[in-house]
N, C-alpha and C positions, 0 to 999 in steps of 0.2 A: 069036506070043506076045511076042517081044522088042519088036516095034514097038508093040504095045498098051501094054506096060509103059513104054516110052520116052515115048510121047505122054501117058500118064497123069501121069508124073512132070513133064513140061513144063507141062501144064495146071495141075497143083497148084502148081507154082512161080509161074505167072502169078497165081494166086489167093492167093499167099503162104501156102500150106499145104504140109505135109510128110508123107511116108509114115512109118509107124512105123519102118521099116528105116532111113530117113534120121535120124530122131530118135535111134535106138539108136547109129548111127555118131557122132552128136554127143555122146553120153554118157548118154542115157536108160537106166535099168536096169529091165528088165521080166522078171518071172518066167514060169513055164510057164502054159499055158492062159489067156493074157491075151486078153480079148475087148473090142474097142474098136469101138463102133457108129458110125454116120455122124455127121459134124459135130463130133466130139470135137476139142478144141484142147488140145494139150499144149505148154506154153510153149517155143517153139523157140529163143528167145534165151538161155534159162538152163536148158535141158533136163537138164544134168548134175546139177542139184540135185534131180531127181525120181527116186525109187525106187519101183517098183510090184512087189508080191509076186506069188505064185502064185495062180491061180484068181480073178483080179480081172476084174470086168465094169464097164465104163464105158458107161452108157446114152447114147442120142443127145444131142448138144450139151453134153456135160460139158466144162468148162474147168478146166485145172489150171495155176495160175500160180505161178512161183517168184520173181517179181519184182513190185514195186509202185512205179510211177513217180510216185505222188502227192507224193513228197518232192522230186522233182528240181527243180521250178521254184523252190522256196524254199531248198533246201540244196545244189543242184548234184549231188546223189547220188540214186541209185535204191536203195530198200530191197530186199534179197534174203533168201531163206531156203530151207532145204531142205523138201521135201515127201516124206513117207514114207507109203505106203499098204501096209498089211499084207497077209497072205494071206487068201483067201476073203472078199473085200470086194466089195460091190455098191454102186455109186454111181448114183443115179437121174438121170433125164433133166433137163437144164437146170441141173444143180448146178454150183457154182463152188467150187473148192478153192484157198484163198489160201496165200501163202508161210508157211513156218515152222509147218506143221501136220503132225501124225502122226495117222493113222487106224489104230486097232488091228486085229488079226486078227478075222475073223468079224463085222465091222461091216456094217451096212446104212445107207446115207445116202439119205433120202427125196428124191423128185423136187423140183427147184427149190430146193434148200438152198444156203446159203452157209456153207462150212466155214471158219471164221476162227480156230478153236482146236482143240486136240487132242480126238479122239473115242476113248474107251476101247475096248478089245477087248470082243467079245461084247455089243454094244449096238446099238440102233437110234436114229438121230439124224435130226432133220428141222428145217426152219425156216430163217429168215434173221435172225439167225445160227443155225446148226444147234445144237440142244440135244438131249441124250439124252432120249428119250421113254419107253423101256422097255428091258429086257434082251432079248437075242436069244432066250433061253429063253421068256420071256413072249410074245414075238412069234410064235414057232413054235407054242407051245401054243394061242394064240388062233386061228391060222390052221388048225391041225389040227382044232379044234372046228368051225370054219366049213366046212372041207372035208367034214366028216361029214354036213352038211346041205345042201350045195351041189352043183350039177352038176360032174362031173369028166370031162374029155375026154382021150382018149389021143392019141398022136402024130399020127394021121391028121387031126387037126383044126387044122392049121396050113398056111399057104401053102407052106412048104417041102416039105410032104407032099402038095401038090396037092389040097387040100380041095375037094370038089365044091360047087356052088352050093346043092344041096339040104341038104348038111350045114351050110353056113354059115347058111342060113335057120333050120334046126332049132336050131342053137347059139344064134343070136340070140333065138329065141322062148323057149328055156329060161331065158335070162338076163333076159328081161323080167319073169319072176315072182320070181326070186331075187336079181337084181341082181349077184351075184358068183358066179363059177365058177372053175374051175382047169383048166389045160391042160398036158399034159406037154411 
């Protein structure tokens, strides 16, 4: 176990990537139940400017930046700013969060968004630049209605639960007719 961890750390270093533990040692603040999927980049050169709350999920390939070097060539200085992500936040895949941004509690950031300004609590935002598109309540209500008329699959329908090939096929066929489904 020690050797595996040691070599993983060395490989990540060669790729100029850091583990969450290393980023925390450098000053990153992370709350409880933080989920960070593969390919996430949290600005290692200014990580102490980044605070992430409880129950936050960063989907694959999210980038969080606390610095902006676009000013360096002309001013000789890099712009920096704090990034605060509240509690119960989901940030969709391929999103970028720029310096000097606050994302409020219970916010959802849609995939491939560029968050360049504050996002209020209890909202859903998406786009580039990210803009509020609805309240969290409206989003939940719409999806509850959709769930009532769509296929709903329980825990056994995921790779982590070793879903069978037959169940995968059945799941795919059900979604052919409804396009959207939900899995626990």
